[in-house]
N, C-alpha and C positions, 0 to 999 in steps of 0.2 A: 419798535422796538430800536432805535439805534444806539449807534457807539462810535466815538469819536468823532470825525467828519460829519456827521450825519449819513452815512451808510447804513441800510440795513445789515444786521446780520445775515451770512450766509450768502450772501453776493459779492462779486466778484471774483478774480483768476483761481481763486481754492473752488469758488464750486466749477467753473468751467471743467477744470479738470476731473473732480471727482467723479461727474457723472459720463467720462467721457468709455466707450466701449471698445473692444475689441477693432483692429481695423482689420479690413480685409482682408488683406495680407496675412494677421495673424491665425485669420480663420483659414483661410486656405493650407495653411501652415499645419497647422491641428489638423483637415483633413487631412493632408497627404500622410502625415505621419498614419491617422488610425488607419488608413485607406492601405501603406503598407505591412503595419502590423496584420491588419485580417486577414490579408493574404498570406503570409507567416506562419498564422495560426490555421487556415485551413488546407495550407501546404503541409503540417504537420500532422492535424486529422489525418488526412488522408493515406499520409505515409503508414501512419498507426494502424488505420483498417487495412491498410494492403497487406502490412506482416501481421497483424492478428487471426486476419483468412490464410495467409500462405502457412503460419503454425497450423492452426486448423487441420489443413489439409495432410502436412508433414505429420503430422498425430493420428489424423484416419489411415494413412500408408501404415505408419509404423502398429497399427493395431491390427490390421489384416495381415501385415505380415508376420508378428506373432499367432496369429492363428494358421496362419499357415504352415510356418515352420514350426508350430505344434503338433501337427500333422503330421510329419518326418519322421519312420522309425516306430510310431505308434501303430499304426492300423498293418503294416506289415513292412518285412524288412526294406532297408531302401535299396534301388536299381539304381547306379550309377547312366549316367543320362544329364540330356538338357529337359526340361519342359517346361510349358506355358502353357495362360490360361490367362483369366478376367473372373477380379470377385465381383464385381459391377458393372454397369456400364460406365461409370467414371476409372476406375482404376485397372489394369489390366498387371499380373507376375510372370517375369521368366525365373525358375529354378533350377540350380546345378547342382547334382551330386557327382562326389566323385569319391575312391578312399583313398584314403588319408594316412599315409606311413611314419612312423614315429623309427629316427634310428637313435641310437645309443653312438657313445661317444668312437667307436670305431667302426661305425657305415655299419653296422648288423641293424636289421632290422627285430621287434620283441615279435616272432612268429610264436611266443609260447603263451601269450597273453589269449584269455578267453575272451575277448572282447574284438569289433573289429571297430574302425574309427571312420567316419565320412567325412568329410569337407561336404558341406551345404551353405549356398551361395543364393539369395534371394535377390531380385532385383522389382521392385514396384514401379510404375510408372503412371503416370496420370497427365489430360492436358491440363494445364493456363495459361488459358488464352490463347496466343499462339505462339508459348513455347511449351513443350515437354518435359515434367518436370522429371526425377526420378530419386528414388533411394535406395541404400544398398544395403543390406543386411547379413552375417556370414556367422555363422556355428559351426561347431564339432558336435555329431553324431554317434556315440558308440553303441553297438550292439549284439546281444549275446551272440555269440560263432555258435554256437550249441542250441538254440535254443530250440529250434523243430525236433532237433532231436530228443530233448527231454520233455515236448509236448505231445512224444509218440508221434509223430506226422512221418 
């Protein structure tokens, strides 16, 4: 079919422009943007995985610390001093037990209370690659001062 001066429909400058594809520069620019974005996404994922693992390590340390702190003052009266040990091949611990005194506003201690207070500080440590990580936990334990007498010991 012809229109006007005898040119077929779809021929001419309009058809040449509509079939033009991407230039090499456009393709290279799109690939460079893709490569940068892909690199950023990989870095974000790597950081996220590392943070998740570190969070799991601290959670494990907290669970182990809780189990160790629960035993202080339960099995026997706490003895002031420094103790250390290992939970397993990965986690170790150091325990500090000290008497804890409460003073009133005039500097006198409450000697008439039937309990003794102990400060208990526990440090859990483990290796995280080349770095040693630590987590510190502190609490107070109260112990019945007359427990042994009441038990007839």
